[in-house]
C-alpha positions in Angstrom: 135.2 154.7 89.4 133.2 152.0 91.1 129.5 151.5 90.6 128.6 153.0 93.9 130.8 156.1 93.7 129.4 159.4 92.5 131.6 162.5 91.8 129.7 164.7 94.3 128.8 162.1 96.9 129.3 163.0 100.5 129.7 160.3 103.2 127.7 161.0 106.4 129.6 159.7 109.5 127.8 156.8 111.0 126.5 156.6 114.6 126.3 153.4 116.6 123.1 151.5 116.1 120.2 152.6 118.4 120.3 149.2 120.1 123.9 149.6 121.1 124.4 149.4 124.9 128.2 149.4 125.1 130.9 146.8 125.1 129.7 145.2 128.3 126.7 143.8 126.5 128.2 143.3 123.0 127.3 140.1 121.2 130.5 138.3 120.3 131.9 138.5 116.8 132.2 134.9 115.6 133.8 132.8 112.8 132.2 130.0 110.9 134.1 126.7 110.9 135.1 127.3 107.3 136.4 130.8 108.1 138.3 129.6 111.2 139.9 126.8 109.2 141.0 129.1 106.4 142.4 131.7 108.9 144.3 128.9 110.8 145.9 127.6 107.6 146.9 131.1 106.5 148.4 132.0 109.9 150.4 128.7 109.8 151.6 129.5 106.3 152.6 133.1 107.4 154.5 131.6 110.4 153.2 134.3 112.8 150.0 135.9 114.1 147.6 135.6 117.0 144.3 135.9 115.1 142.3 138.2 112.8 141.5 141.9 113.3 138.1 143.1 112.1 136.9 146.7 111.9 135.0 149.2 110.0 136.0 152.4 108.3 134.0 155.3 106.8 133.9 154.6 103.1 131.7 154.0 100.0 128.3 155.4 99.2 126.5 153.7 102.0 128.8 155.0 104.7 130.9 152.1 106.1 133.2 149.4 104.8 134.7 146.4 106.5 138.4 146.1 107.4 140.0 142.7 107.8 143.7 141.9 108.5 145.8 139.4 110.3 146.8 140.4 113.8 150.3 139.8 115.1 149.6 141.4 118.5 146.6 142.7 120.5 146.2 146.4 121.2 145.3 147.3 124.9 141.8 148.6 123.9 140.9 145.6 121.7 137.9 143.4 122.5 139.0 139.8 122.0 136.6 137.0 121.2 137.6 133.3 120.7 135.7 131.6 118.0 136.5 128.0 116.7 140.0 128.3 118.2 140.8 131.6 116.5 141.2 135.0 118.3 139.0 137.7 116.8 140.2 141.2 117.7 137.8 144.2 117.3 138.6 147.8 118.2 136.1 149.6 120.5 135.0 152.1 117.7 134.1 149.2 115.4 132.4 146.9 117.9 129.0 148.6 117.8 128.8 148.0 114.1 130.1 144.4 114.3 128.5 143.0 117.4 126.8 139.8 116.6 128.5 139.4 113.2 129.6 136.1 111.9 132.5 136.0 109.4 132.1 133.1 106.9 134.4 131.9 104.1 132.5 131.0 101.0 133.2 129.7 97.6 130.7 130.8 94.9 131.5 129.7 91.4 135.0 130.9 90.6 134.9 133.4 93.5 135.9 132.8 97.0 136.4 135.0 100.0 135.2 136.2 103.4 131.5 137.1 103.8 130.2 139.2 106.7 126.8 138.1 108.1 126.1 141.3 110.1 122.7 141.6 111.8 123.3 145.4 112.2 123.2 146.2 108.5 120.1 148.1 107.5 121.2 149.0 103.9 124.0 148.1 101.6 125.5 149.5 98.4 124.4 147.9 95.1 128.0 146.7 94.5 128.2 145.2 98.0 131.3 147.2 99.1 129.7 149.4 101.8 126.8 149.4 104.3 125.1 151.4 106.9 123.4 150.7 110.2 
């Protein structure tokens, strides 16, 4: 059991941030140069892929968790942003929670991985696995 899971915890579905005006005014989701370089190298190593797909899912004690996967094709409803030469695909349900987010790739001590710099986050779980807006 993770540090932020309680046996009787219920997760409240999240609603888009109050400042959300819709996809027509969504701030782009961007990648830092380090993240774009890491993704480009991984796509080349895989031998396929058009970019990276970012999203959110209901999870954890704070309500939402990030989803990140390599995308081999775009879905018709995807919002596509180009950042540092990499396509960033976001589904319409996730966009209100990710608008304005920068995805970075950081190395801290022995740990390395992607870090979401999301201006919409109002609170996060103590273990850092979930957030709410």
